[in-house]
C-alpha positions in Angstrom: -80.3 160.8 16.8 -81.9 161.6 14.0 -81.6 165.5 12.6 -85.8 165.8 12.1 -86.6 165.0 15.5 -83.8 167.1 17.6 -85.3 170.3 17.6 -88.8 168.8 18.4 -86.7 166.8 21.5 -84.9 169.8 22.8 -88.3 172.3 23.0 -90.0 168.9 24.9 -87.1 168.9 27.4 -86.9 172.8 27.5 -90.9 173.3 27.9 -90.9 170.8 31.0 -87.9 172.7 32.7 -89.5 175.9 32.8 -93.1 174.9 34.0 -91.8 173.0 36.6 -89.0 176.1 36.9 -92.4 178.2 37.0 -94.0 175.7 39.2 -91.0 176.1 41.9 -91.1 179.9 41.9 -94.6 180.4 42.3 -94.3 178.1 44.9 -91.7 180.0 46.8 -93.5 183.2 46.0 -96.3 182.2 48.5 -94.2 181.2 51.2 -92.5 184.0 51.1 -95.0 185.8 51.1 -96.5 184.6 54.1 -93.0 183.9 56.1 -91.3 186.3 58.7 -88.2 185.8 57.7 -86.1 188.8 58.5 -85.4 191.2 56.4 -82.0 190.9 55.4 -83.1 188.3 53.0 -84.0 191.1 50.5 -80.6 192.3 51.1 -78.8 188.9 50.0 -81.1 188.5 46.9 -80.1 192.1 46.1 -75.7 191.2 46.8 -76.1 188.2 44.8 -77.4 189.6 41.7 -75.2 192.9 42.3 -72.4 190.2 42.4 -73.5 188.4 39.1 -72.5 191.7 37.0 -68.9 191.5 37.9 -68.0 188.4 35.9 -64.3 187.5 35.4 -63.2 185.5 32.2 -61.2 182.6 32.6 -58.1 182.1 30.7 -57.8 179.2 28.9 -61.4 177.7 28.8 -65.0 179.5 27.3 -66.2 180.1 30.8 -67.2 183.1 33.3 -67.3 183.3 37.4 -68.7 186.0 39.8 -69.2 185.8 43.3 -72.6 185.6 42.9 -72.4 182.2 44.5 -71.3 182.9 47.3 -73.9 185.5 47.9 -76.5 182.6 47.0 -75.5 179.8 49.0 -75.6 182.1 52.1 -78.8 182.9 51.5 -79.8 179.3 51.6 -78.3 179.1 54.4 -79.7 181.7 56.2 -82.8 181.9 55.0 -84.0 178.9 53.5 -84.2 177.1 49.8 -87.3 179.5 49.0 -85.0 182.7 49.2 -83.0 181.3 46.8 -85.1 179.9 44.5 -86.5 183.3 44.0 -83.4 185.1 44.2 -81.2 182.8 41.4 -84.8 183.5 39.3 -84.2 187.2 38.9 -80.7 186.6 38.4 -81.2 183.9 35.5 -83.3 186.8 34.0 -80.7 189.6 34.4 -78.4 186.8 32.5 -80.9 186.9 29.6 -81.5 190.3 29.5 -78.1 190.8 29.5 -77.0 188.9 26.8 -80.3 189.6 24.8 -81.3 185.6 24.7 -84.7 184.9 23.2 -88.0 184.1 25.0 -87.5 180.8 25.0 -83.6 180.8 26.7 -84.9 183.3 29.3 -87.9 180.9 30.7 -85.0 178.5 30.0 -82.5 180.1 32.8 -84.9 181.7 35.0 -86.5 177.4 35.6 -82.5 176.0 35.5 -81.2 178.3 38.2 -84.5 178.5 40.6 -84.9 174.6 40.1 -81.0 174.1 40.9 -80.8 176.0 43.8 -84.6 175.1 45.5 -82.8 171.5 45.1 -79.9 171.8 46.5 -81.4 173.6 49.0 -83.7 171.4 50.0 -81.1 168.3 50.2 -79.3 170.7 52.8 -81.9 171.1 55.1 -83.1 167.4 54.8 -79.6 165.9 55.3 -78.8 168.2 58.3 -82.1 168.0 59.9 -81.4 172.1 61.0 -84.0 174.7 60.0 -82.6 178.1 58.8 -79.0 179.1 60.1 -79.9 182.9 60.9 -81.6 181.5 64.4 -81.1 178.8 66.6 -77.9 176.9 67.0 -74.6 177.6 65.7 -74.0 175.6 62.9 -71.1 172.2 64.0 -68.6 171.3 62.3 -70.3 168.3 60.6 -72.4 171.3 58.2 -69.5 171.1 55.6 -70.4 168.2 55.1 -74.0 169.2 54.1 -72.7 171.9 52.6 -70.6 170.3 49.9 -73.5 168.0 49.6 -75.6 171.5 48.3 -73.1 172.7 46.5 -72.0 169.6 45.0 -76.0 168.9 43.9 -76.7 172.9 42.8 -73.5 172.0 40.5 -74.6 169.0 39.1 -78.3 169.5 38.6 -77.7 173.6 36.6 -74.9 171.8 34.3 -76.8 168.7 33.6 -80.4 170.5 32.9 -77.5 173.4 30.5 -75.4 170.5 28.3 -78.7 168.3 27.8 -80.6 171.4 25.2 -76.9 171.6 24.1 -76.2 168.1 23.4 -80.2 167.4 21.8 -79.7 171.0 19.9 -76.2 170.1 18.2 -76.3 166.2 18.2 -73.2 166.3 20.4 -72.7 163.9 22.9 -73.4 164.9 26.4 -70.9 163.5 28.2 -68.6 165.9 26.1 -70.4 168.9 26.0 -70.7 168.5 30.0 -66.7 167.8 29.8 -65.9 170.7 27.9 -67.9 173.2 29.3 -68.7 172.7 33.1 -65.7 170.6 34.4 -63.3 173.4 34.9 -65.9 175.3 37.0 -66.0 173.1 39.3 -63.5 175.2 41.6 -64.9 178.6 41.2 -68.2 176.4 43.0 -66.0 175.4 45.3 -64.6 178.7 46.8 -68.4 180.5 46.5 -69.6 177.2 49.0 -66.2 178.4 51.0 -67.3 181.9 51.2 -70.4 181.5 51.8 -70.0 179.7 55.3 -68.1 182.7 56.2 -70.8 185.1 55.1 -73.4 183.0 57.8 -70.7 182.7 60.8 -70.0 186.6 60.1 -73.8 187.6 59.5 -74.4 185.1 63.3 -71.8 186.8 65.1 -72.3 190.9 63.7 -75.7 191.0 61.7 -74.9 193.2 58.6 -71.8 194.9 60.2 -70.2 191.4 58.3 -71.4 192.7 55.3 -70.1 195.8 55.4 -66.1 194.4 56.2 -67.0 191.2 53.6 -68.1 193.5 50.8 -65.0 195.0 50.4 -62.4 192.8 50.9 -64.7 190.9 47.8 -64.1 193.7 45.6 -60.8 193.8 45.9 -60.1 190.4 45.5 -62.2 190.7 42.1 -60.1 193.5 40.5 -57.5 191.9 41.8 -58.3 188.7 39.8 -59.7 190.7 36.9 -56.3 192.8 36.2 -54.3 188.6 36.4 -56.6 187.1 34.3 -57.3 189.9 32.1 -53.0 189.9 31.5 -53.0 186.3 31.1 -55.7 186.5 28.2 -53.6 189.2 26.3 -50.9 186.8 27.0 -53.0 184.5 25.6 -54.2 186.1 22.6 -50.6 187.3 22.2 -48.6 184.4 22.0 -51.9 182.6 19.9 -51.3 186.0 17.5 -47.7 184.7 16.9 -48.9 181.3 16.1 -50.8 182.6 14.0 -48.7 184.5 12.0 -45.8 181.9 12.5 -48.3 179.4 10.4 -49.4 181.8 8.0 -45.4 182.0 7.1 -44.7 178.1 6.9 -48.2 178.4 4.9 -46.9 180.3 1.9 -43.6 179.4 1.9 -45.1 175.9 1.6 -47.1 176.6 -1.1 -44.6 178.9 -2.5 -42.9 175.7 -3.1 -45.9 173.5 -4.3 -46.3 176.1 -6.8 -44.0 175.4 -8.6 -45.1 172.5 -9.7 -47.7 173.6 -12.0 -49.6 170.0 -11.9 -50.5 169.8 -8.4 -51.1 173.6 -7.6 -51.9 174.3 -3.2 -51.6 170.4 -2.4 -51.0 171.3 0.8 -53.3 173.4 1.2 -55.9 171.7 0.7 -54.0 168.4 2.7 -53.8 170.7 5.7 -57.4 171.8 5.7 -58.6 168.1 4.5 -56.3 166.7 7.3 -57.7 169.0 10.0 -61.1 168.5 9.9 -60.1 164.3 9.6 -58.5 164.6 12.5 -61.7 166.4 14.0 -64.1 164.0 12.3 -62.2 161.5 14.5 -62.6 163.1 17.6 -58.9 164.7 18.6 -60.1 167.2 20.9 -55.9 167.8 21.8 -55.1 171.6 21.0 -51.4 171.0 20.6 -52.1 167.7 18.6 -54.3 169.8 16.7 -51.7 172.1 16.0 -48.9 169.6 15.1 -51.1 168.0 12.4 -52.1 171.9 11.3 -48.3 172.5 10.3 -47.0 168.7 9.4 -49.5 168.4 6.9 -48.4 171.7 5.3 -44.8 170.5 5.7 -45.0 166.5 5.1 -43.0 167.3 1.4 -40.8 169.3 2.8 -37.9 166.1 2.7 -39.1 167.2 -1.4 -36.5 169.4 -1.9 -33.3 166.7 -1.8 -35.1 164.8 -4.3 -34.2 165.0 -8.0 -36.7 166.7 -10.1 -36.6 164.8 -13.4 -37.6 162.1 -10.4 -40.5 164.2 -9.3 -41.7 165.1 -12.1 -41.2 161.9 -14.9 -43.9 161.1 -16.7 -44.5 157.6 -16.0 -43.7 154.9 -13.1 -40.5 155.3 -10.9 -37.2 152.7 -11.5 -36.7 150.7 -7.9 -33.9 152.9 -7.8 -35.9 156.4 -8.3 -38.1 154.8 -6.0 -35.5 154.8 -3.0 -34.3 158.2 -3.7 -38.2 159.6 -3.7 -38.7 157.3 -0.1 -35.8 159.4 1.4 -38.2 162.4 1.5 -39.6 161.8 4.8 -36.8 161.3 6.7 -34.8 164.3 5.1 -38.1 166.2 5.6 -37.9 165.3 9.6 -34.4 166.0 9.9 -34.7 169.5 8.5 -38.0 170.1 10.7 -36.1 168.8 13.4 -33.8 171.9 13.5 -37.1 173.9 14.3 -38.4 174.0 18.2 -42.2 173.3 17.4 -44.1 173.4 20.8 -46.1 170.8 19.5 -45.5 166.8 18.1 -44.5 168.0 14.2 -41.8 166.1 13.0 -42.9 162.8 14.2 -46.0 163.1 12.4 -43.7 164.4 8.9 -41.1 161.4 9.3 -44.0 158.9 9.7 -46.6 159.8 7.1 -45.5 157.3 4.4 -45.8 154.4 7.0 -48.2 151.2 6.3 -51.0 149.9 8.6 -49.0 146.8 8.0 -45.7 147.5 8.6 -45.0 147.9 4.9 -44.0 151.4 5.1 -41.2 153.6 5.3 -39.0 154.7 6.7 -39.0 152.9 10.2 -41.5 150.5 9.0 -43.7 151.1 11.9 -47.2 148.9 12.1 -51.1 149.9 13.5 -51.5 152.3 16.5 -47.2 152.6 16.5 -47.5 155.1 13.8 -48.2 158.6 15.4 -52.3 159.2 15.2 -51.1 162.6 13.1 -49.1 160.6 10.6 -52.1 158.2 9.9 -54.7 160.5 9.0 -52.2 162.6 6.8 -52.0 159.2 4.9 -54.8 159.3 4.1 -56.1 162.6 3.1 -52.4 163.3 1.2 -53.3 159.5 -0.5 -56.9 161.5 -1.9 -55.3 164.2 -2.7 -52.6 163.1 -4.5 -55.3 160.6 -6.3 -57.3 163.4 -7.2 -55.0 165.2 -8.6 -53.4 165.6 -11.9 -49.9 163.9 -12.0 -47.3 164.3 -14.3 -48.0 160.6 -15.0 -51.2 160.3 -15.5 -54.8 162.6 -14.9 -56.7 162.8 -12.2 -58.9 160.2 -10.9 -62.8 160.7 -10.1 -64.1 161.0 -6.4 -65.5 157.7 -6.4 -62.2 155.9 -7.8 -60.3 156.8 -5.4 -62.3 155.8 -2.6 -62.2 152.4 -4.0 -58.9 152.5 -4.0 -58.9 153.9 -0.1 -60.7 151.0 0.6 -58.6 148.6 -1.1 -56.1 149.8 1.4 -58.0 150.0 4.0 -56.2 147.2 7.3 -53.0 147.2 4.5 -51.4 150.4 4.2 -54.1 152.9 6.0 -55.9 152.9 9.5 -59.6 151.5 8.7 -61.1 153.4 11.5 -59.6 156.3 10.1 -60.7 155.1 6.4 -64.0 154.6 7.5 -64.6 158.1 8.9 -63.4 159.8 5.7 -65.5 157.9 3.5 -68.1 158.4 5.7 -67.9 162.5 5.6 -65.1 163.0 2.7 -67.4 165.7 1.0 -67.5 167.5 4.0 -63.5 166.8 4.5 -62.0 167.7 1.5 -61.5 171.4 0.3 -63.0 171.5 -3.9 -60.0 171.7 -6.2 -61.3 174.8 -7.9 -61.3 176.8 -4.8 -59.3 180.0 -4.6 -55.9 179.6 -4.7 -53.5 180.9 -2.3 -51.2 184.3 -2.8 -48.4 182.8 -3.6 -49.8 180.4 -5.7 -52.0 183.4 -7.7 -48.4 185.6 -8.1 -46.2 182.3 -9.4 -49.1 181.5 -12.0 -49.3 185.4 -12.5 -45.6 185.9 -13.4 -44.6 182.5 -15.3 -48.2 184.0 -17.0 -45.9 187.2 -18.2 -42.6 185.7 -18.8 -44.7 183.5 -20.8 -46.5 186.4 -23.0 -43.1 188.0 -23.4 -41.4 185.7 -24.7 -44.5 185.0 -27.3 -44.0 187.6 -28.5 -40.5 188.2 -29.5 -41.2 184.8 -31.0 -41.2 184.5 -34.8 -43.4 182.9 -36.8 -41.7 178.8 -37.2 -44.6 178.0 -40.0 -46.5 180.2 -42.3 -50.7 180.4 -41.8 -52.2 179.0 -44.6 -49.3 177.0 -46.8 -50.1 173.7 -47.9 -47.5 171.2 -46.5 -46.9 170.0 -50.0 -45.4 173.2 -50.8 -43.6 174.0 -47.3 -42.0 170.8 -48.4 -40.6 172.1 -51.5 -39.8 175.1 -50.5 -37.6 173.0 -47.5 -36.3 170.6 -49.8 -34.7 173.3 -51.4 -33.2 175.0 -49.5 -31.8 171.7 -48.2 -30.4 171.1 -51.5 -28.5 174.7 -51.6 -27.8 174.0 -47.9 -29.5 176.8 -46.2 -31.6 174.8 -44.4 -33.5 176.4 -41.3 -35.0 174.8 -38.7 -38.7 175.4 -40.6 -37.2 173.7 -43.3 -36.2 170.6 -41.2 -39.1 170.3 -39.6 -41.4 170.8 -42.6 -39.7 167.8 -44.8 -39.9 165.9 -41.3 -43.4 166.1 -40.2 -44.1 165.5 -44.4 -42.5 162.1 -44.3 -43.2 161.2 -40.6 -46.7 161.6 -40.8 -46.5 159.3 -43.3 -44.8 156.6 -42.2 -45.8 157.1 -38.2 -49.4 158.4 -37.9 -49.8 161.4 -36.0 -51.6 164.6 -36.3 -49.8 166.9 -34.1 -45.8 167.0 -33.9 -43.7 169.7 -32.1 -39.5 170.1 -32.3 -38.7 171.6 -28.6 -35.2 173.1 -28.1 -33.2 174.2 -25.5 -32.7 178.3 -24.7 -29.8 178.5 -22.4 -30.5 181.3 -20.9 -34.0 180.3 -19.9 -33.2 176.8 -19.0 -36.5 176.4 -20.9 -37.8 174.0 -24.0 -38.9 176.2 -26.7 -41.6 174.6 -29.3 -39.8 175.7 -32.2 -41.4 173.8 -34.8 -45.3 172.8 -34.8 -47.6 171.5 -37.2 -50.2 169.8 -37.6 -53.7 170.1 -35.4 -53.8 173.2 -32.4 -50.5 174.9 -33.4 -51.7 177.8 -32.2 -51.1 176.1 -29.0 -47.7 174.9 -29.7 -46.1 177.2 -31.1 -43.4 179.9 -29.7 -44.6 177.4 -26.1 -41.8 177.1 -23.1 -41.7 174.7 -20.5 -39.0 174.2 -17.3 -36.1 171.9 -18.5 -37.4 169.9 -15.5 -41.3 170.3 -16.4 -43.3 167.9 -18.4 -43.0 165.2 -20.9 -40.6 166.9 -22.6 -38.9 168.0 -20.1 -38.3 165.0 -18.4 -37.2 163.0 -22.1 -34.3 165.9 -22.3 -33.2 166.0 -19.0 -33.4 162.2 -18.8 -32.2 161.4 -22.5 -35.1 158.7 -22.8 -38.0 158.1 -24.5 -41.4 158.6 -23.0 -44.3 156.7 -24.5 -48.0 157.4 -24.9 -47.8 160.5 -22.0 -51.2 162.7 -21.4 -50.0 165.7 -24.0 -52.1 168.4 -21.4 -49.0 168.1 -18.8 -47.1 169.2 -21.3 -49.4 171.6 -23.3 -50.8 173.2 -20.3 -54.9 172.7 -21.3 -57.6 170.0 -20.8 -56.6 168.4 -24.6 -59.2 166.1 -24.1 -61.2 169.0 -24.7 -59.9 169.9 -27.3 -61.2 169.1 -30.8 -59.8 166.9 -32.0 -58.5 165.7 -28.6 -54.9 164.6 -28.5 -55.1 161.5 -25.5 -50.9 160.2 -25.9 -47.6 161.8 -26.8 -44.1 160.7 -27.8 -41.2 162.4 -27.0 -38.2 161.6 -28.0 -34.7 163.1 -27.3 -32.3 163.9 -30.3 -29.2 164.4 -28.9 -25.6 164.6 -30.9 -22.6 163.6 -28.8 -23.1 165.1 -25.0 -25.7 167.9 -26.0 -29.4 167.9 -26.6 -30.2 169.0 -30.2 -33.8 169.4 -29.7 -36.9 166.8 -28.3 -38.9 165.8 -31.0 -43.0 165.5 -29.2 -45.9 163.4 -31.4 -49.2 164.0 -30.4 -52.0 161.1 -31.4 -56.1 161.6 -31.1 -56.0 158.1 -30.0 -55.2 156.5 -26.0 -51.9 154.6 -25.9 -51.4 155.3 -29.4 -47.7 154.5 -30.2 -46.9 151.1 -30.7 -43.5 149.3 -30.0 -42.9 149.9 -33.7 -43.5 153.0 -33.5 -40.7 153.3 -30.9 -38.2 151.4 -32.3 -38.6 153.7 -35.9 -38.1 157.2 -33.8 -35.0 155.2 -31.7 -33.7 154.7 -35.3 -34.4 157.9 -37.1 -33.2 159.8 -34.1 -29.2 160.1 -34.5 -30.2 161.7 -38.2 -32.5 163.9 -36.8 -30.6 165.5 -34.3 -27.8 165.9 -36.7 -30.0 167.5 -39.4 -31.3 169.9 -37.4 -28.0 170.8 -35.3 -27.2 171.8 -39.2 -30.4 173.8 -39.4 -29.1 175.6 -36.2 -25.7 176.0 -37.1 -27.7 177.8 -40.8 -30.4 179.5 -38.9 -27.5 180.9 -36.4 -26.2 182.8 -39.6 -28.6 184.1 -41.2 -30.7 184.9 -38.1 -31.6 188.4 -36.8 -30.2 189.9 -34.4 -33.6 189.1 -32.2 -33.8 185.5 -33.3 -33.1 183.3 -31.0 -30.1 180.9 -31.2 -30.4 177.0 -31.1 -27.2 175.5 -29.3 -25.7 172.4 -28.0 -26.7 171.9 -24.3 -24.5 169.6 -22.9 -25.2 167.0 -20.2 -24.3 167.6 -16.3 -26.4 164.9 -14.5 -30.0 164.3 -14.0 -30.4 165.9 -11.0 -30.9 169.7 -10.7 
């Protein structure tokens, strides 16, 4: 139903029910005023309203039960449907005032209960062919059938009228509303009908003495049930608290691992929230499955612990061998989590979240609906968030570009129904990238910022501001002739020469710091050197880290992966980076990083030239490092060789 038509339809339905209920109550009052019924019906009415105050919350469902139905049904059986109409209309008013409902809700409750019991009582007496049971022949065994019919009619009318209002106002399916809120209450109505028949039989035999005998019994039953249900509710609340504690612990640890990668902050939290929202959007209502999806979304990348960092952070396409290693993270993550006794199916979702709809995925090449539903949902959200997030090998895509890729993969990689549901409402499903960071992410980020600030305070200036490149080159040349060239001298000479034969706007020399396992910018020249000087990067992070660890040249990578800012917003913008490792023997001397304002600014000829110069540059920088060691002040960081022990970290 369209959004604009819902209020009008709801008001029309409520108004119709209210009018019919008012008419039924007015007619019943007129009948009772002129009737010769015994006055005990007033006592039954008071007992119905009074017992309605004694409700018990049913554990695990959103419902309350009481013994008021027993007295209401008994009053109808004994004194006719008109007594029931007036009694339950008054009960509806009491409930409405108790829960502070507005006038429209109060009138609807008043009318709903009156109509329900009036129709149910009419069905009983029409089917049985008898009159009120307070006098006349004793009821036979077949009365149980008519009582069951009356109970079913009352429950059906009462629940249906309320469910229609909820469905109209919320836009939810009527069947779903009824099954969630009313189906679990059937046993309480059956119990109320049974007690009502006992009340009728006792009243016929001993009259009001039956009430005196039964009321204490009902009170004892009420207190016992309330105590038992109360303990169950306490235990349920305790289990829920423990579950929230477990989930928050898992979330914090997963987020802390995720925060190690400075490019993909809070990926798992966004995937968790998006996956849970998409699961509900496609109609998942099973609580254990929703809990499994929520936990699996947080833990789906646990197996990446076993993947070398140089593969995870590689600024380019993986080789077939590297991709095979990356594929192991799904089964490894499942194996790690299998040691935890989850009360819901987390492990299958983690293991199969890279299976493809057409059976070409991994690790088990499952196809179609053989893939767990949670894994199919997770894979769509994981893909969208990955596409719209920065990665070591590319910048983030726009939402439109990411959705186009999902459409292209619909029916091959991803479940078509899930892709359609995601695309239809992705803006609501996916949390914003700019949402408040998790405390773990913020703490690790603050620690990194503090560490960088401390290092920058102790860094010596590697180039003199305001000195022209030509003068600096002449000074450096004189030091080189005297055998006293240092890192800044070699860098200045290199910058003067390289910019003539290999056009670039910025150059930086990153040298390894063994003590901190980082690469440090020891020299920078050209544009935006204030951003680069003293910059530190983990040896396995970014473009320079990947080039240094793998001893391979990285061409036309994104400069912001190293510089930590959106370089396209700088003036002039830096759009491409070329990083080449300078190696002497088995040791990494430095990583030379060049930057251009043009996208894909480095050609194959530029690469061949750099590879030709690299050995000589490594020797020059190593000699400069040795000269710097001899002349350095005590606080000056030293440049040393880093032996290559292997590419894995």
